[in-house]
C-alpha positions in Angstrom: 0.0 0.0 -0.3 3.0 2.3 0.9 4.7 1.7 -2.2 1.6 2.6 -4.5 1.3 5.9 -2.4 5.1 6.6 -3.0 4.7 5.8 -6.6 1.8 8.2 -7.0 3.5 10.8 -5.2 6.5 10.7 -7.4 4.3 10.8 -10.5 2.3 13.8 -9.1 5.7 15.4 -8.4 7.2 14.7 -11.8 4.1 16.1 -13.4 4.2 19.3 -11.4 8.1 19.6 -12.1 7.6 19.3 -15.8 4.6 21.7 -15.7 6.7 24.4 -13.8 9.7 23.8 -16.5 7.0 24.4 -19.3 5.9 27.6 -17.6 9.4 28.9 -17.0 10.2 28.1 -20.6 7.0 29.9 -22.2 7.9 32.9 -19.9 11.6 32.9 -21.3 10.4 32.7 -24.9 8.1 35.6 -24.4 10.6 37.6 -22.7 13.2 37.2 -25.4 10.6 37.3 -28.3 8.6 40.3 -28.1 6.7 39.3 -31.2 5.6 36.2 -29.2 4.5 38.1 -26.4 2.6 40.6 -28.7 0.9 37.8 -30.3 0.1 35.9 -27.2 -3.2 37.8 -26.6 -6.1 39.2 -28.6 -4.6 42.8 -29.1 -3.8 45.2 -31.7 0.2 45.7 -32.3 1.1 49.4 -32.7 4.4 50.0 -34.6 5.9 53.4 -35.2 7.8 54.0 -38.5 9.9 57.0 -38.8 11.6 58.3 -41.9 14.4 60.4 -40.7 16.4 63.1 -42.4 19.3 64.9 -40.8 18.2 63.8 -37.5 14.7 64.7 -37.4 11.5 62.9 -38.6 10.6 63.6 -42.1 7.6 61.1 -41.7 6.2 59.3 -38.7 3.6 56.7 -38.8 2.0 54.6 -36.5 0.8 51.2 -38.1 -2.1 49.7 -35.9 -2.5 46.0 -36.9 -4.9 43.2 -35.5 -3.6 39.7 -36.4 -7.0 38.2 -36.0 -8.6 39.9 -38.9 -5.3 40.9 -40.6 -6.6 44.5 -40.9 -4.4 47.6 -40.2 -4.8 51.3 -39.9 -2.3 53.9 -40.4 -2.0 57.5 -38.4 0.3 60.0 -39.6 1.9 62.2 -37.0 3.2 65.6 -38.4 6.2 67.0 -36.9 4.4 70.3 -36.6 1.8 69.0 -34.1 1.6 71.4 -31.3 1.3 70.1 -27.9 2.1 70.8 -24.3 5.1 68.5 -24.2 5.4 66.7 -20.8 9.2 66.4 -21.1 9.9 69.9 -21.3 6.7 71.3 -19.9 6.1 73.9 -22.6 4.1 74.3 -25.8 6.2 73.2 -28.9 6.4 70.8 -31.9 5.9 67.3 -31.0 9.2 66.2 -32.9 11.1 68.7 -30.6 11.4 65.9 -28.2 12.6 63.3 -30.9 15.8 61.4 -30.0 16.4 58.3 -32.0 18.7 57.2 -29.0 15.7 57.8 -26.5 12.7 57.0 -28.8 10.7 56.0 -25.8 10.2 59.8 -25.2 8.8 60.4 -28.6 6.7 57.4 -28.5 5.0 58.5 -25.0 4.1 61.8 -26.6 2.6 60.0 -29.6 0.7 57.5 -27.2 -0.8 60.4 -25.3 -1.7 62.2 -28.6 -3.7 59.1 -30.0 -5.0 57.9 -26.7 -3.3 54.4 -27.2 -1.9 52.2 -24.3 1.4 51.5 -25.9 3.7 51.6 -28.9 5.0 48.1 -29.1 7.9 48.5 -31.5 9.8 51.4 -33.4 11.7 51.3 -36.5 13.7 54.3 -37.9 14.9 54.3 -41.6 17.4 57.0 -42.3 16.9 58.9 -45.9 20.0 57.3 -47.4 19.1 53.9 -45.9 15.6 54.5 -47.4 17.2 54.7 -50.8 19.2 51.6 -50.3 16.3 49.8 -49.0 14.2 50.7 -52.3 17.1 49.3 -54.6 17.3 46.1 -52.4 13.4 45.3 -52.9 13.8 46.4 -56.7 11.7 49.7 -56.3 8.4 51.0 -55.0 5.5 51.4 -57.3 3.0 54.2 -56.8 0.6 56.4 -58.8 1.6 59.9 -59.5 -1.6 62.0 -60.4 0.2 64.8 -62.2 3.7 65.2 -63.8 6.4 66.8 -61.7 8.9 68.8 -63.4 11.2 71.1 -61.1 14.3 72.9 -62.6 16.5 74.7 -60.1 20.0 75.8 -59.6 20.8 72.7 -57.7 18.8 69.7 -59.4 16.3 68.7 -62.0 13.3 66.9 -60.4 11.1 64.9 -63.0 8.4 62.3 -62.1 6.0 61.1 -64.8 2.2 60.9 -64.0 0.6 57.4 -63.8 1.8 54.1 -62.3 5.7 54.7 -61.6 8.4 52.3 -60.3 10.7 54.5 -58.1 14.3 53.5 -57.6 16.3 54.4 -54.5 17.5 57.7 -55.6 13.9 58.6 -57.0 12.3 57.6 -53.8 14.6 59.7 -51.6 13.8 62.7 -53.8 10.1 62.0 -53.9 9.7 61.9 -50.3 12.1 64.9 -49.4 11.8 67.6 -52.0 9.6 70.6 -50.9 8.1 73.4 -52.9 7.5 76.9 -51.5 4.2 77.1 -53.5 2.9 73.5 -52.8 0.2 73.2 -50.2 1.3 71.4 -47.0 -1.6 68.9 -47.7 -0.1 67.7 -51.0 3.3 67.2 -49.9 1.9 65.0 -46.7 -0.4 63.3 -49.3 2.4 62.3 -51.5 4.8 60.9 -48.7 1.7 58.8 -47.5 1.1 57.3 -50.8 4.9 56.4 -50.9 4.7 54.7 -47.4 1.6 52.7 -48.6 3.8 51.6 -51.7 6.6 50.8 -49.4 4.5 48.5 -47.1 3.1 46.7 -50.1 6.6 46.0 -51.5 7.9 44.7 -48.1 4.9 42.3 -48.1 5.8 41.2 -51.6 9.4 40.7 -51.0 9.1 39.2 -47.5 10.4 35.7 -48.5 13.3 37.5 -50.2 14.2 39.8 -47.2 14.4 36.6 -44.9 17.3 35.1 -47.2 20.2 34.5 -45.0 22.4 36.7 -47.0 19.7 39.6 -47.6 18.4 39.6 -44.0 21.4 40.9 -42.2 21.8 43.5 -44.9 18.2 44.5 -44.5 18.6 44.9 -40.8 21.5 47.4 -41.2 19.1 49.8 -42.9 16.7 49.8 -39.9 17.4 51.3 -36.6 15.5 49.4 -33.9 15.9 47.9 -30.6 14.5 44.6 -32.1 16.7 41.7 -33.1 16.9 40.5 -36.6 14.7 37.4 -35.7 12.1 39.7 -34.1 11.9 42.2 -36.9 11.6 39.2 -39.2 8.6 37.6 -37.5 7.1 41.3 -37.3 7.4 41.6 -41.1 6.0 38.0 -41.3 2.9 39.2 -39.6 2.8 42.3 -41.8 2.9 40.4 -45.0 -0.2 38.8 -44.2 -2.1 42.0 -43.5 -5.0 43.1 -46.0 -3.0 45.9 -47.7 -5.9 46.7 -49.9 -8.0 48.0 -47.0 -5.3 50.0 -45.2 -6.4 53.6 -44.7 -4.0 56.4 -43.5 -5.4 59.2 -41.1 -3.5 62.4 -40.7 -3.5 64.3 -37.3 -4.7 67.8 -38.5 -5.9 70.7 -36.8 -5.7 74.5 -36.5 -2.5 76.1 -37.7 -1.0 78.9 -35.4 1.9 80.7 -35.0 3.7 80.4 -31.5 7.0 81.9 -30.8 8.0 82.0 -34.2 7.1 78.5 -35.0 4.1 77.2 -37.2 2.1 74.7 -35.1 -0.8 72.6 -35.8 -3.1 72.0 -32.8 -5.3 69.1 -32.9 -9.0 69.9 -33.3 -11.3 69.9 -30.0 -8.3 69.7 -27.6 -7.3 66.4 -29.2 -10.5 64.7 -28.8 -11.3 64.2 -32.3 -8.3 62.5 -33.3 -8.8 60.1 -30.3 -12.2 59.4 -31.4 -11.0 58.7 -34.9 -8.3 56.3 -33.2 -11.1 54.5 -31.3 -13.3 54.1 -34.4 -10.3 52.8 -36.5 -9.5 50.2 -33.8 -13.2 49.1 -33.5 -13.1 48.5 -37.4 -9.9 46.5 -37.2 -11.3 44.2 -34.5 -14.8 43.8 -36.2 -15.2 40.4 -38.0 -16.3 40.8 -41.6 -18.7 38.7 -43.6 -16.8 39.9 -46.8 -19.8 41.7 -48.5 -19.5 44.2 -51.3 -20.9 46.9 -48.6 -17.9 46.1 -46.3 -15.2 47.2 -49.1 -13.2 50.2 -48.9 -14.1 52.8 -51.4 -11.9 55.1 -53.2 -12.3 58.9 -53.3 -10.6 61.8 -55.3 -11.2 65.0 -53.5 -11.0 68.4 -55.6 -11.2 71.9 -54.5 -13.5 73.8 -56.4 -13.3 77.1 -54.3 -10.8 79.7 -53.7 -10.1 78.3 -50.1 -6.6 77.0 -49.8 -6.3 73.6 -48.0 -10.0 72.6 -48.1 -9.3 69.3 -50.1 -6.7 68.1 -47.8 -8.8 68.8 -44.7 -12.0 67.2 -46.2 -9.5 64.3 -47.4 -8.9 63.8 -43.5 -12.4 63.7 -42.7 -13.4 61.0 -45.0 -10.3 59.0 -44.1 -11.9 59.0 -40.6 -15.0 57.6 -41.9 -13.0 54.6 -43.6 -12.7 55.9 -47.1 -9.3 55.6 -49.1 -8.7 59.1 -50.4 -6.3 58.4 -53.6 -5.7 61.7 -54.7 -6.4 65.2 -53.6 -5.9 68.6 -55.9 -7.8 71.4 -57.5 -10.8 71.2 -59.6 -10.9 72.7 -63.1 -11.8 75.9 -61.8 -12.3 77.6 -58.2 -15.9 78.9 -59.0 -18.0 75.8 -58.0 -21.2 76.9 -56.2 -22.5 73.6 -55.1 -20.9 70.5 -54.2 -21.0 67.6 -56.1 -20.4 63.8 -55.8 -19.6 61.9 -59.0 -20.3 58.1 -58.6 -18.6 55.3 -60.7 -18.9 52.7 -58.1 -22.1 51.4 -59.4 -23.6 51.2 -56.0 -26.0 54.0 -55.5 -26.6 53.2 -51.6 -22.7 53.6 -51.3 -22.7 57.1 -53.1 -25.5 58.3 -51.0 -23.7 57.0 -47.8 -20.8 59.2 -48.8 -23.2 62.2 -49.4 -24.9 61.6 -45.9 -21.4 62.1 -44.3 -21.3 65.8 -45.5 -25.2 66.2 -46.1 -24.6 66.5 -49.9 -27.5 65.3 -52.1 -26.1 66.5 -55.5 -24.8 63.3 -56.7 -24.2 62.4 -60.5 -24.0 58.9 -61.5 -21.4 58.1 -64.1 -21.3 54.8 -65.9 -17.8 53.8 -67.3 -18.0 53.1 -71.0 -16.1 50.1 -72.7 -13.9 52.8 -74.4 -12.7 54.4 -71.2 -12.3 51.0 -69.4 -10.1 49.7 -72.2 -8.1 52.9 -72.2 -7.4 52.5 -68.4 -6.4 49.0 -68.8 -4.0 50.0 -71.6 -2.6 52.5 -69.3 -2.3 50.2 -66.3 -3.8 53.2 -64.2 -6.1 51.0 -62.0 -6.3 54.0 -59.5 -7.1 56.9 -61.6 -10.8 56.0 -61.9 -11.8 56.2 -58.2 -15.0 55.1 -56.9 -16.0 58.7 -56.3 -14.8 62.1 -57.1 -16.0 64.9 -54.7 -15.7 68.3 -56.0 -15.9 70.9 -53.2 -18.1 73.9 -53.7 -18.7 77.2 -51.9 -21.7 75.7 -50.2 -19.4 73.5 -48.2 -18.5 74.9 -44.7 -15.8 72.5 -43.8 -17.8 69.8 -42.5 -21.3 69.9 -44.1 -22.9 71.2 -47.2 -25.4 74.0 -46.4 -28.3 75.5 -48.6 -29.7 72.3 -49.9 
């Protein structure tokens, strides 16, 4: 009887010992593998990407990715965003506290701005390394709405319109050139579209970037606290995301000059961007039935008024409601009295839903002819014919159409 009791006690002790070893092993794996820890629960992974030029952010994006649904949303953080910065206890640009050696300070300010708990990972790409990276992945393809031709004393800048594949040097130039007469919104939009193209190319080239010879080289182009193995696992996850449904929302607001600096103060004391973040996160985690009504519609926004920057601000509004704004610019003239929506989607209810957001009932339904469709195919210009074109008229008051 005693021997049976001893055997049972030994077996129980062995089970407890093995269970303890298993718990310790899992905890050790999670500690050394931050990706495993991030994927261990049902939560969104927040990653900060910084394209850096001369020690300052040229562009900063927070990519929010939910592995369960494979959906992602991106928030563009302009360096000019004005806040009461906790680190220095004064109102200043958010990029004032940027220090790549102490990136957590910058992360904390962005977390407070967006109202999120934590930024899980940060990846910094210096502009010269960006060029090397683009060459490594054999270019980034993107759509350029209008041709660019700039001649100055220093250089000649040329970009053709339509679908274009940028090499490393062209990519560096495309994201960094600035024009005094260019609307800020257009420059921001240009860089956003490039970042989307870069994300897409990373996904397409993911297996290539994991090659034993390529992976260490690729790792040198990114400044991060992550190991090569952890970064590779993170990019594995990103390669699975639904890249056709990613939307970029920019932190916008009122422009003011403080102590000689131009600052963008988020609307409604920052509550509006937090609402947009909550709405985006809710959309990411919501399970989809995959119906046509759940698709992301593309919109072209054109300013038909003399008010500068109206197309960019309206684009930010529509992105907050889940639309993919693929182009912004000026209409053929700036004397449109009434706002109009041109629908090419073939879904009347979708067009009216867009109109309801800005209270616009002036909708023109345009069917694509076989000739125009064939022309688009020949040009490989799949983005040009957006689902909707919104031409802003003088009856638009920044949020709603009035007088209808």
